[in-house]
LUMDOMI-175028 format. One record per residue (C-alpha): x negated, y negated, z; residue in three letters. Coordinates in steps of 0.2 Angstrom, whole numbers, padded with zeros to 4 digits, always signed. Layout:
// LUMDOMI-175028
XYZALA;...
// end
This chain:
// LUMDOMI-175028
-0210+0138-0021MET;-0207+0132-0038TYR;-0196+0121-0049THR;-0183+0127-0061ILE;-0188+0119-0078SER;-0178+0110-0091LYS;-0191+0113-0104ASP;-0198+0130-0101SER;-0193+0148-0096VAL;-0192+0151-0077SER;-0194+0167-0068HIS;-0186+0170-0051ILE;-0188+0185-0039ARG;-0172+0190-0030ILE;-0174+0190-0011GLU;-0166+0203+0000GLU;-0153+0190+0007HIS;-0148+0185-0010GLU;-0144+0203-0016ALA;-0126+0209-0020GLY;-0120+0192-0028GLN;-0113+0191-0045ARG;-0126+0184-0057LEU;-0115+0170-0063ASP;-0111+0164-0046ASN;-0129+0165-0041TYR;-0134+0154-0056LEU;-0120+0141-0052ILE;-0128+0139-0035LYS;-0146+0137-0041ILE;-0142+0127-0057LEU;-0132+0114-0048LYS;-0122+0103-0060GLY;-0123+0115-0075VAL;-0105+0120-0080PRO;-0100+0138-0077LYS;-0095+0140-0095SER;-0112+0136-0101HIS;-0120+0148-0088ILE;-0109+0162-0094GLN;-0113+0157-0112ARG;-0132+0159-0110ILE;-0129+0175-0100ILE;-0119+0183-0114ARG;-0131+0176-0127ALA;-0145+0187-0119GLY;-0155+0171-0114GLU;-0154+0176-0095VAL;-0162+0193-0091ARG;-0163+0204-0076LEU;-0180+0214-0076ASP;-0181+0210-0095LYS;-0164+0218-0098LYS;-0148+0210-0105ARG;-0135+0207-0092CYS;-0117+0202-0089LYS;-0109+0187-0079PRO;-0102+0200-0067ASP;-0119+0210-0065SER;-0124+0211-0047ARG;-0141+0205-0043ILE;-0153+0216-0033GLU;-0167+0213-0021ALA;-0184+0213-0030GLY;-0177+0210-0048GLN;-0185+0197-0058ILE;-0173+0185-0066LEU;-0177+0176-0082ARG;-0169+0159-0084ILE;-0170+0149-0101PRO;-0174+0130-0101PRO;-0158+0122-0094VAL;-0155+0104-0092ARG;-0151+0101-0073THR;-0158+0090-0059ALA;-0175+0097-0054GLU;-0174+0106-0037ARG;-0186+0116-0028GLN;-0182+0133-0020ARG;-0187+0135-0002PRO;-0199+0149+0004HIS;-0190+0165+0010HIS;-0185+0162+0028GLY;-0180+0144+0025GLN;-0163+0138+0021ALA;-0159+0146+0005ALA;-0151+0131-0004HIS;-0162+0116-0008SER;-0147+0105-0010GLU;-0147+0103+0009THR;-0162+0092+0007GLN;-0150+0078+0001THR;-0136+0082+0014ALA;-0137+0074+0032PRO;-0139+0087+0046ALA;-0122+0090+0055ARG;-0114+0103+0066GLU;-0095+0104+0068PHE;-0084+0110+0082GLU;-0088+0129+0084ILE;-0072+0139+0087VAL;-0081+0156+0086TYR;-0099+0162+0083GLU;-0110+0177+0084ASP;-0124+0184+0073ASP;-0113+0188+0058ALA;-0099+0175+0058LEU;-0097+0157+0061LEU;-0079+0149+0062VAL;-0078+0130+0064ILE;-0064+0117+0065ASN;-0066+0106+0050LYS;-0061+0088+0051PRO;-0050+0080+0037SER;-0059+0070+0024GLY;-0074+0082+0023VAL;-0076+0093+0007ALA;-0082+0111+0011VAL;-0095+0110-0002HIS;-0103+0098-0014GLY;-0097+0096-0032GLY;-0084+0087-0042SER;-0091+0070-0038GLY;-0095+0075-0020VAL;-0114+0076-0016ASN;-0112+0087-0001PHE;-0100+0095+0010GLY;-0098+0106+0026VAL;-0109+0120+0020ILE;-0124+0109+0015GLU;-0123+0099+0031GLN;-0123+0115+0042ILE;-0138+0122+0032ARG;-0147+0106+0034ARG;-0144+0107+0053ALA;-0149+0125+0054ARG;-0165+0126+0043PRO;-0170+0142+0052GLN;-0154+0151+0046ALA;-0158+0163+0032LYS;-0140+0165+0026TYR;-0125+0154+0027LEU;-0111+0156+0015GLU;-0093+0150+0014LEU;-0080+0164+0016VAL;-0066+0154+0009HIS;-0061+0136+0005ARG;-0050+0122+0013LEU;-0045+0107+0004ASP;-0055+0091+0008LYS;-0040+0083+0017ASP;-0035+0098+0026THR;-0042+0101+0044SER;-0044+0117+0053GLY;-0052+0134+0054LEU;-0065+0138+0041LEU;-0075+0154+0041MET;-0094+0154+0036ILE;-0103+0171+0035ALA;-0121+0172+0043LYS;-0124+0189+0035LYS;-0122+0196+0017ARG;-0113+0211+0024SER;-0100+0201+0033ALA;-0097+0190+0018LEU;-0094+0206+0007VAL;-0082+0213+0020LYS;-0072+0197+0023LEU;-0070+0195+0004HIS;-0063+0213+0003GLU;-0051+0209+0018MET;-0045+0193+0009LEU;-0041+0202-0007ARG;-0030+0213+0004ASN;-0021+0198+0012ASP;-0031+0199+0028HIS;-0035+0189+0039PRO;-0018+0181+0044LYS;-0019+0163+0041LYS;-0007+0151+0049ILE;-0005+0132+0045TYR;+0005+0117+0052LEU;+0012+0105+0041ALA;+0024+0090+0041LEU;+0036+0089+0026GLY;+0045+0074+0018VAL;+0063+0080+0017GLY;+0074+0093+0025LYS;+0072+0112+0024LEU;+0089+0120+0026PRO;+0084+0137+0033ASN;+0074+0139+0050ASP;+0064+0153+0042ARG;+0062+0158+0024PHE;+0050+0165+0011HIS;+0044+0156-0005VAL;+0038+0168-0018LYS;+0034+0158-0033LEU;+0019+0160-0045PRO;+0006+0147-0046LEU;-0003+0141-0062PHE;-0019+0131-0061LYS;-0023+0117-0074TYR;-0033+0101-0076THR;-0025+0085-0073GLY;-0026+0069-0083ALA;-0041+0063-0072GLN;-0050+0079-0073GLY;-0044+0085-0056GLU;-0039+0102-0052LYS;-0020+0104-0051MET;-0007+0118-0048VAL;+0011+0120-0053ARG;+0024+0133-0051VAL;+0025+0142-0068ALA;+0029+0160-0075GLU;+0013+0169-0079GLY;+0004+0160-0064GLY;-0004+0170-0050GLN;+0008+0178-0038SER;+0009+0168-0022ALA;+0019+0171-0006HIS;+0021+0159+0009THR;+0032+0162+0025ILE;+0039+0146+0032PHE;+0046+0143+0050ARG;+0053+0127+0055VAL;+0047+0120+0072LEU;+0056+0103+0072ASN;+0066+0092+0062ARG;+0067+0073+0063PHE;+0081+0063+0055SER;+0085+0048+0066ASP;+0080+0031+0073GLY;+0062+0027+0067LEU;+0064+0036+0051LEU;+0078+0025+0046HIS;+0069+0010+0050GLN;+0055+0014+0038ILE;+0066+0020+0025GLY;+0065+0039+0026LEU;+0080+0051+0029SER;+0071+0067+0036ALA;+0055+0075+0040LEU;+0052+0093+0044THR;+0038+0100+0055TYR;+0034+0118+0049VAL;+0022+0133+0052GLU;+0016+0141+0036ALA;+0009+0159+0036THR;+0000+0163+0020LEU;+0003+0181+0013LYS;-0008+0176-0002THR;-0022+0163-0003GLY;-0020+0153-0019ARG;-0027+0136-0022THR;-0015+0122-0015HIS;-0003+0136-0011GLN;+0006+0128+0004ILE;+0006+0111-0004ARG;+0014+0116-0020VAL;+0026+0128-0012HIS;+0032+0114+0000MET;+0034+0103-0015GLN;+0044+0116-0024SER;+0057+0116-0010GLN;+0059+0097-0011GLY;+0049+0094+0005CYS;+0031+0089+0000PRO;+0018+0087+0013ILE;+0017+0070+0021ALA;+0002+0061+0016GLY;-0002+0072+0001ASP;-0009+0061-0012GLU;-0008+0074-0026ARG;+0008+0083-0024TYR;+0017+0071-0012GLY;+0029+0056-0012ASP;+0019+0040-0015TYR;+0032+0029-0007GLN;+0035+0040+0008ALA;+0017+0041+0011ASN;+0016+0022+0011LYS;+0030+0021+0024ARG;+0022+0034+0035LEU;+0007+0024+0037GLN;+0017+0012+0047LYS;+0019+0025+0061ILE;+0000+0030+0060GLY;-0001+0044+0047LEU;-0017+0040+0037LYS;-0021+0057+0030ARG;-0012+0073+0024MET;-0003+0082+0037PHE;-0009+0100+0034LEU;-0020+0109+0047HIS;-0026+0127+0047ALA;-0022+0131+0065SER;-0024+0150+0067GLU;-0034+0165+0061LEU;-0030+0183+0066HIS;-0043+0195+0060LEU;-0053+0211+0063ASP;-0071+0206+0065HIS;-0079+0211+0048PRO;-0093+0221+0056LEU;-0087+0227+0073THR;-0068+0228+0070GLY;-0065+0218+0086GLU;-0048+0210+0085LYS;-0050+0191+0085LEU;-0036+0178+0087VAL;-0044+0161+0084LEU;-0035+0144+0086LYS;-0039+0126+0082ALA;-0028+0113+0091GLU;-0019+0100+0080LEU;-0030+0085+0078PRO;-0026+0070+0089SER;-0021+0059+0075GLU;-0008+0071+0070LEU;-0002+0075+0088GLN;+0000+0056+0089GLN;+0012+0055+0074VAL;+0022+0069+0081LEU;+0023+0061+0098MET;+0030+0045+0090VAL;+0043+0054+0080LEU;+0048+0065+0095GLU;+0050+0050+0106HIS;+0060+0040+0093GLN;+0071+0055+0089ASP;+0075+0057+0108LYS;+0079+0038+0111SER;+0089+0036+0095ALA;
// end
């Protein structure tokens, strides 16, 4: 056990379960709070060395290598012994397990509740992954496979082996697994089934928040929408809204905020979305019990990363969202 110093050079031996990662990503994890731009700068300047040799941000670290880290100003943290949880930030996170949808020795899939970030950072001290690591101190390896927005609920994959993570990332680059979401939009969508293929550009908002907009030159993005129900009568008129549309969204690509921005682009932003939604509509929807963003990751269809077994995993719509639909359906029928 040792402490990464802000005043002197540190040397770290890469463990077996850490091998295969990009150097910059590894340093981001152990130098919590140090900007990625600074980490890449000290790598390119030759201040970071692997086995005394210069390296690049995308260099892959290997078991047994000695990593030299220059003095870096960051919160002091101790690295646990091999065999303990590999991430010391778990010491500040409360232990918590989440509803398990699937688990074996390589893969864990949970049903993440709304309002919980998937990891710490950007003003959040800890998230799902830190809490699970704290709850499972014996686990040698637990890594997020992908992300869900803090206010999105549903299926979240966590790798329990490095080999599973590498395979799943390869699968994600090839638009697999199939990911299906449920969402309620504020407005009317004219077609029952349609494709949205609009490029998405990431930028930083006025408050420093991550934002995405449709823009030429952005990353290609493709979502398939299927309308499940439409609401346009009775209760909606009472609260000052004209229409809501309940949809199933299937991701063909996995860009940041993809469904949220694609729905916004169709004039039908997600109900309860504080970043891309309709502020007045969201206030009105609180009157019928919607207190969160109505977006839920409901299904994952994938081949198991190590065995190839076909998995179809599902997470039911949370009760608070089911209740909103029940209110709408009841009022719609009685209108």
